[in-house]
N, C-alpha and C positions, 0 to 999 in steps of 0.2 A: 283598200289601197295600203300597201306596205310603206312604212316610214323609210326614208332614205338611209342607206348604210352610212355609218360614221366615216368621215373623210380622214385620210392621213395627210398631214401637211409636212413638207420637207423644207428645211431652212438651209441657208448657206453652209452651216456647219455640218449638214448631212443628217442631223438627228430628226427623227419623225415622231409624231404622237397623234393620237386619234381624238377628234372632237365629237362629243355626243349630240351635236346640232349642226345645222347647215351654216358654214361661216359667212354666207351672204346675209345672214340675219344679224351679224355683229353690229352694224351701225344702229340698229334699233335697241341695243343693249349698251348704253353709254359707258358704264364702268368696265364692262368686259372689253368693249371696243378700245377704250383708253389703255387698259392693261395690254391688249394685243399690240397696240402701236408702240408702247414702251418696250415690250419684249422683242418685237421685230427690230426696232432701232438698236437695241442692245446686241442682238445676235448678228446683225449686219454691220456692226461696228460704227454706227453713225455717231457723230459728235453733236449734232443738233437733232432734237426729237420733236415730232409734231404731235405732242401729247401733253396732257395736263398733269400736275403733281397728284399723287394719291394720298399724301400725308401732309397735313397742315399743322403748323404750330402757331397758336394764337395766344397772345398775351392779353388777357381780359382786364388785367389791372397792373399798375406799376407800383402799387403800395406793398410794403413789407414791414413786419413788426420786428425784424432782426436787423442788426447792423454788422454784418460779417466783414472783416477787414479785406478779405480776398475777393469780395463780390464786386463785379464791375458796375452794379447798380448805383453804388455810391459815387462813382466818378462820372458816370454817364448821366448827364443832366437831361431829364425829361420830366414832364408833369407827373406828379404822384396822384394819378386819378384812374378811374375805371373807364373802360371802353364804353362808348355810347351804344345804346340798344340798337339804333338804326344801322350803325356800322357793323355790329356783330351779326344782325339778321341778314344784312345784304351779303356779308362774307359767306355765311353758311349757305344761303340760297344760291349764290353764284358758283360755289365750289361743290354743290350737291351732286352734279352729274359725274364728278370724278373722285370726290373725297371718299376714302375708305377709312381713314383715321383722322381725327381732329383732336389734337392735344391742347388743352386749355392751360398752358403753362408759359412761363417766361421768366424774366428777372423779378417779377413781383410774386407775392405769395397768393396763389389762386383762392384760398379760403378767406382772404381779406376782401374779396369781391362779394358784396352782399347778394348779388344775383347769380352766383356761380351755379347753384343747383338748377335754377330756371334755365340758364344757358346750356347746361348739360342735357336737360330734358329737351330743349329746343333742337339740339344737335341730333337727337335720336329720331 
């Protein structure tokens, strides 16, 4: 049996491109399906998207060993502590179906988090 020929999809803007797979399989590929929904929403000019973020910025610690005068960390009152493991693991698990990038940065210095390398490994 011959594999199906790639389909050409046409958007509102009139541009077309070929997909090397059957688009009906997209819901079984969560990251690609999420990207498809983002692209479709963008190309059709929607202001509300039915998709999840693909990039997450996670502040694993609020500690910093510098005191820069221009840094909002000094005026933003928050506990100078590390994120709890349970919260971090839940965040990674729940964003796993759409996350393509997870940046472990924020107002705190990431290397002040004693578990930063374990957290990076957990994200992989």
